[in-house]
C-alpha positions in Angstrom: 2.5 5.9 11.9 3.8 8.3 9.2 1.9 11.2 7.7 1.5 9.2 4.5 0.1 6.1 6.4 -2.2 8.2 8.5 -3.7 10.0 5.4 -4.4 6.6 3.8 -5.7 4.9 6.9 -8.1 7.8 7.6 -10.0 6.9 4.4 -10.4 3.1 4.9 -13.9 3.4 6.2 -14.9 5.7 3.4 -13.9 3.1 0.8 -14.9 -0.1 2.6 -11.6 -1.4 3.9 -10.3 -2.5 7.3 -6.7 -3.1 8.3 -5.6 -6.6 9.4 -2.3 -7.8 10.9 0.3 -8.8 8.3 3.8 -10.1 8.7 6.3 -7.7 7.2 7.9 -8.5 3.9 11.5 -9.3 4.7 13.1 -7.1 2.1 15.2 -3.9 2.1 12.6 -2.2 -0.2 9.6 -2.7 2.1 9.3 -0.4 5.1 5.9 -1.7 6.1 3.2 -3.9 4.6 -0.5 -3.7 5.4 -3.2 -6.3 4.6 -6.5 -4.8 3.9 -9.8 -6.7 3.9 -12.9 -5.6 2.1 -16.0 -4.9 4.2 -17.9 -4.2 1.0 -18.9 -6.7 -1.7 -17.0 -8.9 -2.4 -16.7 -9.0 1.4 -13.5 -10.5 2.7 -11.4 -9.8 -0.4 -7.8 -9.0 0.7 -5.3 -6.7 -0.9 -1.9 -5.4 0.2 -0.4 -2.0 0.6 3.4 -1.9 0.8 5.3 1.2 1.7 8.4 1.3 -0.5 11.9 2.5 0.6 13.8 4.7 -1.8 16.4 2.5 -3.6 19.0 5.2 -3.1 18.5 5.4 0.7 21.2 4.3 3.1 19.4 1.1 4.1 22.0 0.2 6.8 21.3 3.4 8.8 17.6 4.0 7.9 15.0 3.9 10.7 11.5 2.6 10.2 9.3 5.2 8.4 12.3 7.0 6.9 13.1 7.3 3.2 9.7 6.0 2.1 9.0 7.2 -1.4 5.8 5.4 -2.4 3.1 3.0 -1.6 2.3 -0.1 -3.8 -1.2 -1.6 -4.0 -1.3 -5.3 -5.0 -3.6 -8.3 -5.0 -0.9 -10.5 -3.4 2.1 -9.9 -1.1 4.7 -8.2 -3.4 7.9 -10.0 -4.2 9.8 -7.0 -5.6 9.7 -3.2 -5.3 9.1 -2.6 -9.0 5.6 -2.4 -10.2 4.3 -5.6 -11.8 1.1 -6.5 -13.7 -2.0 -5.0 -12.1 -0.1 -3.4 -9.2 -0.4 0.3 -8.6 2.2 2.6 -7.2 1.5 6.1 -5.7 4.6 8.1 -5.2 4.8 10.6 -2.4 6.1 13.4 -4.5 4.5 16.8 -4.9 0.7 16.6 -4.8 0.4 13.1 -3.5 -2.6 13.9 -1.3 -4.5 15.0 -4.4 -3.8 11.6 -6.0 -5.2 9.6 -3.1 -8.4 9.0 -4.9 -6.3 7.2 -7.6 -5.0 4.8 -5.0 -8.5 4.0 -3.7 -9.8 3.6 -7.2 -7.1 1.0 -7.9 -7.9 -0.7 -4.6 -11.5 -0.9 -5.8 -10.3 -2.4 -9.1 -8.2 -5.0 -7.2 -11.2 -5.8 -5.0 -13.3 -6.8 -8.0 -10.6 -8.0 -10.4 -9.4 -10.8 -8.2 -12.6 -11.7 -6.5 -13.2 -15.5 -6.2 
């Protein structure tokens, strides 16, 4: 698990999420995809976190966890690396840890926005 992933995973309990197995997105731009399930109301609501590969990375020689530049939160499994609709992207540039509350705020929004 990368530093980014660990920092995010460490806060799942605090914000009412648990990690569930997910098949990886078979795309050059997705390093890893996590399926999260809400343990808070609405219980069982699922969202996805996809760790995005830098489009300028050498994808043929890249190892898992390398050249990850951002994480994308989405209500459904993403179909492209670019941000669409109500998706949220947190880049891992300077100060990314200070912006983690933004990521969890957007996960909360997705939890309620797409509740059935």
